[in-house]
ChimeraX commands (.cxc) that place a marker at each C-alpha (Angstrom):
marker #1 position -0.18,-0.15,0.00 radius 0.5
marker #1 position 1.32,3.51,-1.08 radius 0.5
marker #1 position 1.59,6.28,1.54 radius 0.5
marker #1 position -1.11,9.02,1.03 radius 0.5
marker #1 position 1.29,11.51,-0.11 radius 0.5
marker #1 position 2.32,9.36,-3.05 radius 0.5
marker #1 position -1.29,8.67,-3.42 radius 0.5
marker #1 position -2.38,12.24,-4.02 radius 0.5
marker #1 position 0.81,12.84,-6.19 radius 0.5
marker #1 position -0.26,9.73,-8.49 radius 0.5
marker #1 position -3.85,11.18,-8.62 radius 0.5
marker #1 position -2.62,14.87,-9.42 radius 0.5
marker #1 position -0.32,13.57,-12.07 radius 0.5
marker #1 position -3.20,11.81,-13.82 radius 0.5
marker #1 position -5.40,14.73,-13.45 radius 0.5
marker #1 position -2.57,16.83,-15.13 radius 0.5
marker #1 position -2.31,14.63,-18.19 radius 0.5
marker #1 position -6.23,14.53,-18.62 radius 0.5
marker #1 position -6.48,18.15,-18.58 radius 0.5
marker #1 position -3.48,18.45,-20.78 radius 0.5
marker #1 position -4.92,15.99,-23.67 radius 0.5
marker #1 position -8.62,16.70,-23.43 radius 0.5
marker #1 position -8.59,20.62,-22.11 radius 0.5
marker #1 position -11.21,22.26,-20.64 radius 0.5
marker #1 position -14.83,22.23,-21.80 radius 0.5
marker #1 position -16.06,18.64,-21.23 radius 0.5
marker #1 position -19.12,17.79,-18.72 radius 0.5
marker #1 position -18.13,16.73,-15.22 radius 0.5
marker #1 position -19.01,13.09,-15.81 radius 0.5
marker #1 position -16.50,12.65,-18.51 radius 0.5
marker #1 position -13.50,13.94,-16.51 radius 0.5
marker #1 position -14.68,11.80,-13.46 radius 0.5
marker #1 position -15.06,8.76,-15.94 radius 0.5
marker #1 position -11.65,9.30,-17.62 radius 0.5
marker #1 position -9.91,10.13,-14.24 radius 0.5
marker #1 position -11.33,7.03,-12.60 radius 0.5
marker #1 position -10.09,4.82,-15.57 radius 0.5
marker #1 position -6.53,6.28,-15.48 radius 0.5
marker #1 position -6.06,5.73,-11.91 radius 0.5
marker #1 position -7.40,2.24,-12.20 radius 0.5
marker #1 position -4.53,1.88,-15.17 radius 0.5
marker #1 position -1.84,2.69,-12.70 radius 0.5
marker #1 position -3.23,-0.02,-10.18 radius 0.5
marker #1 position -5.35,2.20,-7.70 radius 0.5
marker #1 position -8.54,1.15,-6.48 radius 0.5
marker #1 position -11.34,3.77,-7.34 radius 0.5
marker #1 position -14.79,3.88,-6.42 radius 0.5
marker #1 position -17.13,6.21,-8.68 radius 0.5
marker #1 position -20.09,8.13,-7.12 radius 0.5
marker #1 position -19.88,6.32,-3.95 radius 0.5
marker #1 position -22.64,6.63,-1.61 radius 0.5
marker #1 position -21.73,7.78,2.00 radius 0.5
marker #1 position -23.95,7.21,5.10 radius 0.5
marker #1 position -24.66,10.20,7.46 radius 0.5
marker #1 position -25.71,9.64,10.91 radius 0.5
marker #1 position -27.59,12.54,12.41 radius 0.5
marker #1 position -29.67,12.60,15.70 radius 0.5
marker #1 position -30.12,9.13,15.76 radius 0.5
marker #1 position -31.22,8.89,12.18 radius 0.5
marker #1 position -29.03,6.88,9.52 radius 0.5
marker #1 position -29.34,8.04,6.08 radius 0.5
marker #1 position -27.91,5.56,4.02 radius 0.5
marker #1 position -27.28,7.94,0.82 radius 0.5
marker #1 position -26.52,11.16,2.33 radius 0.5
marker #1 position -24.17,12.33,-0.32 radius 0.5
marker #1 position -22.16,10.51,-3.05 radius 0.5
marker #1 position -18.53,11.21,-3.32 radius 0.5
marker #1 position -17.17,11.69,-6.94 radius 0.5
marker #1 position -14.26,9.57,-6.60 radius 0.5
marker #1 position -12.87,7.58,-3.56 radius 0.5
marker #1 position -9.21,6.37,-4.27 radius 0.5
marker #1 position -7.74,3.57,-2.13 radius 0.5
marker #1 position -10.63,4.31,0.27 radius 0.5
marker #1 position -8.21,7.09,1.81 radius 0.5
marker #1 position -8.53,10.01,-1.06 radius 0.5
marker #1 position -11.64,11.94,-1.66 radius 0.5
marker #1 position -11.63,13.61,-5.07 radius 0.5
marker #1 position -14.58,15.97,-5.82 radius 0.5
marker #1 position -14.56,16.68,-9.89 radius 0.5
marker #1 position -15.94,19.95,-11.09 radius 0.5
marker #1 position -15.88,21.36,-14.92 radius 0.5
marker #1 position -16.69,24.94,-14.25 radius 0.5
marker #1 position -15.02,27.95,-15.57 radius 0.5
marker #1 position -14.31,29.02,-11.77 radius 0.5
marker #1 position -14.89,27.27,-8.54 radius 0.5
marker #1 position -16.83,28.80,-5.74 radius 0.5
marker #1 position -15.91,28.91,-2.08 radius 0.5
marker #1 position -18.68,26.41,-1.29 radius 0.5
marker #1 position -17.06,23.73,-3.58 radius 0.5
marker #1 position -13.69,23.48,-1.22 radius 0.5
marker #1 position -16.28,23.83,1.98 radius 0.5
marker #1 position -18.33,20.84,0.43 radius 0.5
marker #1 position -14.91,18.82,0.15 radius 0.5
marker #1 position -14.18,19.75,3.55 radius 0.5
marker #1 position -17.46,18.87,4.70 radius 0.5
marker #1 position -17.09,15.34,3.09 radius 0.5
marker #1 position -13.71,14.78,4.95 radius 0.5
marker #1 position -15.16,15.55,8.09 radius 0.5
marker #1 position -18.29,13.48,7.80 radius 0.5
marker #1 position -16.15,10.21,6.62 radius 0.5
marker #1 position -12.98,11.13,8.86 radius 0.5
marker #1 position -10.97,10.94,5.91 radius 0.5
marker #1 position -7.49,12.78,5.83 radius 0.5
marker #1 position -7.21,14.30,2.39 radius 0.5
marker #1 position -9.35,15.59,-0.36 radius 0.5
marker #1 position -8.75,16.76,-3.74 radius 0.5
marker #1 position -10.94,19.33,-5.50 radius 0.5
marker #1 position -10.04,18.93,-9.39 radius 0.5
marker #1 position -11.77,21.56,-11.68 radius 0.5
marker #1 position -11.00,20.60,-15.17 radius 0.5
marker #1 position -12.79,23.59,-16.40 radius 0.5
marker #1 position -9.98,26.18,-15.76 radius 0.5
marker #1 position -7.41,27.16,-18.36 radius 0.5
marker #1 position -4.87,25.35,-16.54 radius 0.5
marker #1 position -5.09,22.28,-14.22 radius 0.5
marker #1 position -2.96,24.06,-11.59 radius 0.5
marker #1 position -5.55,26.85,-11.30 radius 0.5
marker #1 position -8.26,24.36,-10.59 radius 0.5
marker #1 position -6.41,22.35,-8.01 radius 0.5
marker #1 position -7.37,22.50,-4.61 radius 0.5
marker #1 position -6.09,20.25,-1.65 radius 0.5
marker #1 position -7.96,20.00,1.64 radius 0.5
marker #1 position -7.08,18.44,4.80 radius 0.5
marker #1 position -8.77,17.10,7.58 radius 0.5
marker #1 position -6.05,16.96,10.52 radius 0.5
marker #1 position -5.65,13.98,12.55 radius 0.5
marker #1 position -5.90,15.70,15.58 radius 0.5
marker #1 position -9.41,17.13,14.77 radius 0.5
marker #1 position -10.51,13.57,13.30 radius 0.5
marker #1 position -9.91,11.82,16.67 radius 0.5
marker #1 position -11.00,14.45,18.82 radius 0.5
marker #1 position -14.15,15.77,17.43 radius 0.5
marker #1 position -15.27,11.74,17.55 radius 0.5
marker #1 position -14.38,11.51,21.05 radius 0.5
marker #1 position -16.46,14.39,21.68 radius 0.5
marker #1 position -19.36,13.36,20.06 radius 0.5
marker #1 position -19.16,15.95,17.54 radius 0.5
marker #1 position -20.41,13.91,14.83 radius 0.5
marker #1 position -22.65,16.26,12.68 radius 0.5
marker #1 position -23.22,19.76,13.47 radius 0.5
marker #1 position -23.37,22.76,11.31 radius 0.5
marker #1 position -19.70,23.61,9.85 radius 0.5
marker #1 position -19.60,27.17,11.24 radius 0.5
marker #1 position -20.50,25.77,14.73 radius 0.5
marker #1 position -18.06,22.87,14.44 radius 0.5
marker #1 position -15.16,25.19,13.59 radius 0.5
marker #1 position -15.85,27.48,16.44 radius 0.5
marker #1 position -15.93,24.38,18.92 radius 0.5
marker #1 position -12.66,22.98,17.50 radius 0.5
marker #1 position -11.05,26.60,17.81 radius 0.5
marker #1 position -12.00,26.80,21.24 radius 0.5
marker #1 position -10.60,23.25,21.95 radius 0.5
marker #1 position -7.54,23.60,19.73 radius 0.5
marker #1 position -6.56,27.32,19.30 radius 0.5
marker #1 position -3.58,26.80,17.13 radius 0.5
marker #1 position -5.11,24.13,14.86 radius 0.5
marker #1 position -4.31,25.17,11.32 radius 0.5
marker #1 position -7.38,24.79,9.22 radius 0.5
marker #1 position -6.73,25.10,5.38 radius 0.5
marker link #1:1,2 radius 0.2
marker link #1:2,3 radius 0.2
marker link #1:3,4 radius 0.2
marker link #1:4,5 radius 0.2
marker link #1:5,6 radius 0.2
marker link #1:6,7 radius 0.2
marker link #1:7,8 radius 0.2
marker link #1:8,9 radius 0.2
marker link #1:9,10 radius 0.2
marker link #1:10,11 radius 0.2
marker link #1:11,12 radius 0.2
marker link #1:12,13 radius 0.2
marker link #1:13,14 radius 0.2
marker link #1:14,15 radius 0.2
marker link #1:15,16 radius 0.2
marker link #1:16,17 radius 0.2
marker link #1:17,18 radius 0.2
marker link #1:18,19 radius 0.2
marker link #1:19,20 radius 0.2
marker link #1:20,21 radius 0.2
marker link #1:21,22 radius 0.2
marker link #1:22,23 radius 0.2
marker link #1:23,24 radius 0.2
marker link #1:24,25 radius 0.2
marker link #1:25,26 radius 0.2
marker link #1:26,27 radius 0.2
marker link #1:27,28 radius 0.2
marker link #1:28,29 radius 0.2
marker link #1:29,30 radius 0.2
marker link #1:30,31 radius 0.2
marker link #1:31,32 radius 0.2
marker link #1:32,33 radius 0.2
marker link #1:33,34 radius 0.2
marker link #1:34,35 radius 0.2
marker link #1:35,36 radius 0.2
marker link #1:36,37 radius 0.2
marker link #1:37,38 radius 0.2
marker link #1:38,39 radius 0.2
marker link #1:39,40 radius 0.2
marker link #1:40,41 radius 0.2
marker link #1:41,42 radius 0.2
marker link #1:42,43 radius 0.2
marker link #1:43,44 radius 0.2
marker link #1:44,45 radius 0.2
marker link #1:45,46 radius 0.2
marker link #1:46,47 radius 0.2
marker link #1:47,48 radius 0.2
marker link #1:48,49 radius 0.2
marker link #1:49,50 radius 0.2
marker link #1:50,51 radius 0.2
marker link #1:51,52 radius 0.2
marker link #1:52,53 radius 0.2
marker link #1:53,54 radius 0.2
marker link #1:54,55 radius 0.2
marker link #1:55,56 radius 0.2
marker link #1:56,57 radius 0.2
marker link #1:57,58 radius 0.2
marker link #1:58,59 radius 0.2
marker link #1:59,60 radius 0.2
marker link #1:60,61 radius 0.2
marker link #1:61,62 radius 0.2
marker link #1:62,63 radius 0.2
marker link #1:63,64 radius 0.2
marker link #1:64,65 radius 0.2
marker link #1:65,66 radius 0.2
marker link #1:66,67 radius 0.2
marker link #1:67,68 radius 0.2
marker link #1:68,69 radius 0.2
marker link #1:69,70 radius 0.2
marker link #1:70,71 radius 0.2
marker link #1:71,72 radius 0.2
marker link #1:72,73 radius 0.2
marker link #1:73,74 radius 0.2
marker link #1:74,75 radius 0.2
marker link #1:75,76 radius 0.2
marker link #1:76,77 radius 0.2
marker link #1:77,78 radius 0.2
marker link #1:78,79 radius 0.2
marker link #1:79,80 radius 0.2
marker link #1:80,81 radius 0.2
marker link #1:81,82 radius 0.2
marker link #1:82,83 radius 0.2
marker link #1:83,84 radius 0.2
marker link #1:84,85 radius 0.2
marker link #1:85,86 radius 0.2
marker link #1:86,87 radius 0.2
marker link #1:87,88 radius 0.2
marker link #1:88,89 radius 0.2
marker link #1:89,90 radius 0.2
marker link #1:90,91 radius 0.2
marker link #1:91,92 radius 0.2
marker link #1:92,93 radius 0.2
marker link #1:93,94 radius 0.2
marker link #1:94,95 radius 0.2
marker link #1:95,96 radius 0.2
marker link #1:96,97 radius 0.2
marker link #1:97,98 radius 0.2
marker link #1:98,99 radius 0.2
marker link #1:99,100 radius 0.2
marker link #1:100,101 radius 0.2
marker link #1:101,102 radius 0.2
marker link #1:102,103 radius 0.2
marker link #1:103,104 radius 0.2
marker link #1:104,105 radius 0.2
marker link #1:105,106 radius 0.2
marker link #1:106,107 radius 0.2
marker link #1:107,108 radius 0.2
marker link #1:108,109 radius 0.2
marker link #1:109,110 radius 0.2
marker link #1:110,111 radius 0.2
marker link #1:111,112 radius 0.2
marker link #1:112,113 radius 0.2
marker link #1:113,114 radius 0.2
marker link #1:114,115 radius 0.2
marker link #1:115,116 radius 0.2
marker link #1:116,117 radius 0.2
marker link #1:117,118 radius 0.2
marker link #1:118,119 radius 0.2
marker link #1:119,120 radius 0.2
marker link #1:120,121 radius 0.2
marker link #1:121,122 radius 0.2
marker link #1:122,123 radius 0.2
marker link #1:123,124 radius 0.2
marker link #1:124,125 radius 0.2
marker link #1:125,126 radius 0.2
marker link #1:126,127 radius 0.2
marker link #1:127,128 radius 0.2
marker link #1:128,129 radius 0.2
marker link #1:129,130 radius 0.2
marker link #1:130,131 radius 0.2
marker link #1:131,132 radius 0.2
marker link #1:132,133 radius 0.2
marker link #1:133,134 radius 0.2
marker link #1:134,135 radius 0.2
marker link #1:135,136 radius 0.2
marker link #1:136,137 radius 0.2
marker link #1:137,138 radius 0.2
marker link #1:138,139 radius 0.2
marker link #1:139,140 radius 0.2
marker link #1:140,141 radius 0.2
marker link #1:141,142 radius 0.2
marker link #1:142,143 radius 0.2
marker link #1:143,144 radius 0.2
marker link #1:144,145 radius 0.2
marker link #1:145,146 radius 0.2
marker link #1:146,147 radius 0.2
marker link #1:147,148 radius 0.2
marker link #1:148,149 radius 0.2
marker link #1:149,150 radius 0.2
marker link #1:150,151 radius 0.2
marker link #1:151,152 radius 0.2
marker link #1:152,153 radius 0.2
marker link #1:153,154 radius 0.2
marker link #1:154,155 radius 0.2
marker link #1:155,156 radius 0.2
marker link #1:156,157 radius 0.2
marker link #1:157,158 radius 0.2
marker link #1:158,159 radius 0.2
view
């Protein structure tokens, strides 16, 4: 099993080559399918449109959301094909990481002129993953969670 940074590097490399060859302007579903196939070709396990269960207030919602791509069950990729991503797209990915307790996510927007311009990396730090679960902070609005976390960990770097 390769480490998480190498996994992210391989994923970014695949995304870069796809953007270089296909360019911007295709549908999100096309980039998602091509990226999944490219990642599988280099030997990675990829799940497309993976349903994620959400638990809230004693309820279990089996299909709370669908992650575009989950690579090696450790890396979430949110695929976009828009001229410019909005702040909500990065927040969406961070929420996915928090709810799944995954450490790393990549927002890949293939609609930008350059791939670098459309790539964003989001992390959910390990100290926050273990501490928030231990505190029973399983599902609260993001702004409230951030305030609670910052009170507990004033030096936490939220990127």
